[in-house]
N, C-alpha and C positions, 0 to 999 in steps of 0.2 A: 598179564592178567587183564582181561577185557571187562570193564565195568559198564559198557554201553548196554542199556536195557532197563527193565523195571524189576525192582526187588520189593516184595511185600514185607512190611514190618509185621511179623507174625504175632498173633494173639496167643494168650495162654488159656486153654479151657480148664475148667474145674469140674470135679465130680460133685454129686449132691452133698457129700460130707465136707466139701471145701478143699479137698486135696487136689493136686495137679493131675489132670487126666492126660497122661502122656500117650495113651492109646488113641484118644480123640485128636490129639496134636498130630500124631502120625497119619491118621485118616485124612485130616486136612491137607497134609503135605502130599499124600498120594494123589489127591485131586489136583493140587497145584502142579504136580509133576507132569500132568497131561497138557499143560499150557506152555506158552513160550516165555514164561518168567525166567529171568537170567539167573536167579538164585534166591536165597532167603536170608532174612535178618532175624536171628534168634536173640531174645533178651534185649530188645529195644524198648523204647518208651511205650509203644503200643502193647508190648508183651507184659506190661505191669512189672517190669524187672525190679523196681524199687520195693515191691510188695512181696517178693519171693525170698525164701530162705536160701542159703548157699546150696543146700542139698537139692532143693527144688530147681534151682537154676542149673545145677549140674545135670539133673535128670532130663531137662529140656535140651541142653546141648547134646547129650548122648542120643536122645530121640531124634533130634534134627539130623545128626550125622547118619543115623541108621536109615532114616526114611527118605532123605533127599535123593533124587535120581542122579546118576552119574552125569557130570558136566554142569550141574547147578553149583554156582559159587555159594559158599557158606560164610556168612558174616556174623560174628558174635559181638553182642554189646558187652563191653568189659570195663567201662568207665566207672570209677569209684571216687570217693572224696580224697583218699590218700594216694600218692604216687605209688607207694609200695603195694597196696592192695590192687591197684589197677594193673601193675606189672604181673602180680600173681595170677589174676584172673586171665590176663592176656596169654600168659604162658600156658595156662591150663587149657584154654580154647585151642591154642596151637597144637597141644599134645593130643587133643581129641580129634584133630583133623580139620579144623576150620581154616579158611583161606585168608581171612582178614579180620581185624578187630575194629569195631566202631567205638570210639572213645569220646564220651560226652565231657563237657567242661565241668570241673569241680565248681561248686557254687555256694556252699554253706557259709564260708567265711568271705562272702563277696566283697565287703569293704576293704579287705586286705589283698584282694586279687587284682593286682595291676597287670599290665601286659607282660611284664617280665616273668610273672608267676606262671602264666600259661605257656610262655615260650619254654621255660625250663621244664615244666610238667610234661608237655608233649614230647620234647626232645629226649627226656629221660625215659619215657615209656617206649619211644621209637628205638632208642639205643638198645633197650633190653628185650624188645619183642622179637620172637623168631619169625613172625609174620608181619606183613605190611599193616599199617594202621590208617584208619580214616578219622579225621577230625570230625567232631559232631557238635554243631552249634544249634541249640534248641531253646532260644530265649523264652518261649512261651511257658516252659516248665522250669527253667533254671534262673531266669532273669539275667542271664549272661549272654552276650553276643560276641563272637569272634569277629573282629573288624578286619578290613582288607589288609592293613599293614601287618597284622599278626599272622593271618593266613598265608600271605606271600612269603613272610620270613620263614614260617614253618614248612612251606612247600619246598624249600631248599634241602630239607633232610631227605636222604635217599630212601628211608623206610616209611615216610609219610606219603601215602599214595594219592590221597585226595581228601575231600570233605563232603559230608552231608550237611547241607545248609537248610535248616527248617525255618529260617526267618521270613522267607517269602519276598525278600528284598532283591529285586532283579538287578539293581545297580551294582550290588556287591558281586554278583555272578559275572557281570561284564568286567568289572575292575580286576577281579582275581584272574579271569581268563586272559586278560591282556597283560598281566604282570607276572603271573606264576610261570613255572617251567611248563613246557608244552605238553608233557605227558601227565600233568597234575589233573586229576579227574574230579569234576564238580558234579555232585548228585543233589538234586533238589529234594526236599522233604515235604513239599507243598503241592498237592494235586491241583489246587485251584489255580496255580500259575505254571503248570507243567509245560504246556506248549511254549509259552513265553520264555521259560527257563531254558528249554532246549534250543530255541532260536537264538538265545543270548550266550550260549557257550556251555551249558550243562550237557553231560553225556548221557544221563539217565536219571533215575529217581528211586528213592526208598520211600514207599508210601503206605500209610495206614489204609487208605482207601483200596489199595490193591489186594488187601486181605479179603475184602467183600466183593469187589468188582474187578478182578484181575483182567478179565477179557477186555473191558473197556479202556483200562489204563494201557494195556498192550496195544490196543487198536490205535489209540492216540499217538503212541510212540512210533508205530509203523507208518501212520499217515504222515508224520513229520519226516521220517526217514525217506519216504518216497516223494516228498515235495508237494503233497496234496494239502496245502495249507488252508484252503477254504474249508474243506471238510474237517480238517484238524481243529480249526477255530470254532466250528459249530459244535463239535464234540466237546471241546474244552469248555464251552459255556455250560453244557449239561453237567460235566464233571465238576465244574466250579460250584454249582449249586449243590450237587451231591456231597462234595467235600465239606462245604459250609454247614450243611445240615447234619450229616452223619458223623463227621470227624470233629469239626469245631464246636458245634452245639451239643452233639451227642456224646462226644469224647469216647473213651474206651467202650463204655456201654453201648454207644451208638454203632460203633464198628461191629461189635459182637452181635448186636441185634440184626444188623444188615446181613451178617454172615448166616445167622439162623434162617433168615428169609430166603437165602440162596441155597440152603441145604448143607452148609458147612456147620461145624461144631463151634459155635460162638459162646453162648451161655452168658451168665452174669459175670460182672467184674467182681474183684475181691474188695471187701470192706477195707477202708472207709468209702471207697467209691460206691455209689448207689445205682440201683436199676433206673431205667428210663421212666419218665412220666408218660402217661397214656397219650398226651397230645403230641409229643415228639415221636413216639412210636408210630403213630398214624402217618405223620409226615414222612418219616423214613420209609415206611411201607409203600407209600405212594411213589416216592422217588425210585425205589428199587424196582417196582413193577414197570417203570418206564424203560428199564434196561433189559437185561437177559431174563428169560423165564427161570423160575426156581429150579435148582439142581436137586434131584432126589438123592437122599443119602443111601449108601449101600447097606 
């Protein structure tokens, strides 16, 4: 299974009544299918997975499987606070035809979560999973960071294929790449350091920004692959600013608004997340206009 490439962290669109709009979700995927994206992540952080009911989550998994083009890898976010629930979700994703499970760190009882807790948690999930799993370290949301020693230890498990590291810490990528098994795949979750991460050992990325600007994220990956580093660094500077404004400052609402500007179905986030203030909407609009022209909706 080849994880080299760019995977968007898909957003969840809602209807006017607040229900999940699986038809709009499929329409977005139909547009993404026309690009060189390597696959899709359903029910990740950008997909507001923690704000969805189990039935809504299931509907998105089904829709993703139905709408994805052949050859696109499907990754399901399945991490939960309990080991048992994570295993249940992972097995369900496998039954629906997903290729990998993205498993975030538990975090609620953080004071009790020593390294041995995470080692046992991930090994238990990997033992029980019918599909390979990816570790998911996203400290900005969980307050928990998987450190190099823990990642390297978990990389020895044959059913743990890699990690999505959203910490943005390049040193960790270098350390893991040097110490983990050679086929252990590192994916960065930070568009602002994408080029540096790739040159430091990452194979690809799972990016919120790729939901709004897939073409530019793909372009940077291709520039890196072809060794055109000067051009890649120039584009990286532009994407770093876009990521800071759209993703870091705008959060889920920012990504969705940028998608709206590009002709995708973004929409509003689900409460308690709030819509964007006018000031940041204007800044995001200016940034998006510097990239590709708007994509008209079918």
